[in-house]
C-alpha positions in Angstrom: -105.0 -139.0 95.1 -105.4 -136.2 92.7 -106.0 -132.6 93.9 -109.2 -132.4 91.9 -110.5 -135.4 93.7 -109.7 -133.7 97.0 -111.5 -130.6 96.0 -114.6 -132.5 95.3 -114.8 -133.8 98.9 -117.0 -132.1 101.4 -115.3 -130.3 104.3 -116.2 -133.2 106.7 -115.0 -135.8 104.2 -111.7 -133.8 103.7 -111.1 -133.7 107.5 -111.7 -137.5 107.6 -109.3 -138.1 104.7 -106.6 -136.0 106.4 -107.1 -137.9 109.6 -106.8 -141.2 107.7 -103.7 -140.1 105.9 -102.0 -139.1 109.2 -102.8 -142.5 110.7 -101.4 -144.2 107.7 -98.2 -142.1 107.9 -97.8 -143.0 111.6 -98.1 -146.7 110.7 -95.5 -146.4 108.0 -93.1 -144.6 110.4 -93.6 -147.4 112.9 -92.8 -150.0 110.2 -89.7 -148.1 109.2 -88.5 -147.9 112.8 -88.7 -151.7 113.2 -87.4 -152.4 109.7 -90.5 -153.8 108.2 -91.0 -151.1 105.5 -90.1 -152.6 102.2 -90.9 -149.7 99.9 -89.8 -146.3 101.2 -91.4 -144.4 98.4 -94.8 -145.2 100.0 -94.0 -142.7 102.8 -93.0 -140.0 100.3 -96.2 -140.4 98.3 -98.3 -140.4 101.4 -96.6 -137.2 102.7 -97.3 -135.5 99.3 -101.0 -136.5 99.4 -101.3 -135.3 102.9 -99.8 -131.9 101.9 -102.2 -131.7 99.0 -105.1 -132.3 101.3 -103.9 -129.8 103.9 -103.5 -127.2 101.1 -107.0 -127.7 99.8 -108.3 -127.3 103.4 -106.4 -124.1 103.8 -107.5 -122.7 100.5 -111.1 -123.3 101.6 -110.5 -121.5 104.9 -109.0 -118.5 103.0 -111.7 -118.5 100.3 -109.4 -119.1 97.5 -111.1 -120.8 94.5 -109.2 -122.8 91.9 
Protein backbone atom coordinates (compact mmCIF):
# COMPACT_ATOMS: atom_id res chain seq x y z
CA UNK A 1 0.00 0.00 0.00
CA UNK A 2 1.27 3.42 -0.96
CA UNK A 3 1.84 6.20 1.61
CA UNK A 4 -0.49 8.51 -0.31
CA UNK A 5 -3.25 5.90 -0.08
CA UNK A 6 -2.71 5.70 3.68
CA UNK A 7 -2.88 9.48 4.01
CA UNK A 8 -6.27 9.50 2.29
CA UNK A 9 -7.79 7.25 4.96
CA UNK A 10 -9.77 8.70 7.84
CA UNK A 11 -8.29 8.25 11.34
CA UNK A 12 -10.75 5.45 12.12
CA UNK A 13 -9.98 3.68 8.85
CA UNK A 14 -6.25 4.08 9.49
CA UNK A 15 -6.58 2.50 12.95
CA UNK A 16 -8.56 -0.35 11.43
CA UNK A 17 -5.91 -0.84 8.73
CA UNK A 18 -3.12 -0.92 11.34
CA UNK A 19 -5.05 -3.51 13.35
CA UNK A 20 -5.56 -5.61 10.22
CA UNK A 21 -1.86 -5.40 9.30
CA UNK A 22 -0.83 -6.49 12.80
CA UNK A 23 -3.16 -9.49 12.61
CA UNK A 24 -1.74 -10.46 9.22
CA UNK A 25 1.81 -10.15 10.55
CA UNK A 26 0.93 -12.37 13.50
CA UNK A 27 -0.50 -14.97 11.13
CA UNK A 28 2.64 -14.90 8.97
CA UNK A 29 4.84 -15.30 12.06
CA UNK A 30 2.79 -18.33 13.08
CA UNK A 31 3.17 -19.83 9.61
CA UNK A 32 6.92 -19.22 9.70
CA UNK A 33 7.20 -20.95 13.08
CA UNK A 34 5.53 -24.12 11.82
CA UNK A 35 7.30 -24.06 8.46
CA UNK A 36 4.32 -23.25 6.24
CA UNK A 37 5.55 -19.87 5.01
CA UNK A 38 6.65 -20.21 1.41
CA UNK A 39 7.54 -16.62 0.60
CA UNK A 40 9.49 -14.86 3.33
CA UNK A 41 9.39 -11.56 1.48
CA UNK A 42 5.70 -11.27 2.42
CA UNK A 43 6.69 -10.59 6.03
CA UNK A 44 9.14 -7.91 5.02
CA UNK A 45 6.61 -6.13 2.80
CA UNK A 46 3.97 -6.33 5.51
CA UNK A 47 6.33 -4.88 8.14
CA UNK A 48 7.18 -2.00 5.81
CA UNK A 49 3.50 -1.26 5.15
CA UNK A 50 2.79 -1.37 8.87
CA UNK A 51 5.64 1.06 9.52
CA UNK A 52 4.27 3.43 6.87
CA UNK A 53 0.81 3.32 8.45
CA UNK A 54 2.21 3.95 11.94
CA UNK A 55 4.25 6.87 10.57
CA UNK A 56 1.18 8.47 8.98
CA UNK A 57 -0.71 8.05 12.26
CA UNK A 58 2.10 9.67 14.23
CA UNK A 59 2.39 12.55 11.74
CA UNK A 60 -1.29 13.26 12.23
CA UNK A 61 -0.85 13.26 16.01
CA UNK A 62 1.98 15.76 15.74
CA UNK A 63 0.18 17.88 13.16
CA UNK A 64 2.80 17.40 10.48
CA UNK A 65 1.39 17.92 6.97
CA UNK A 66 2.97 16.41 3.88
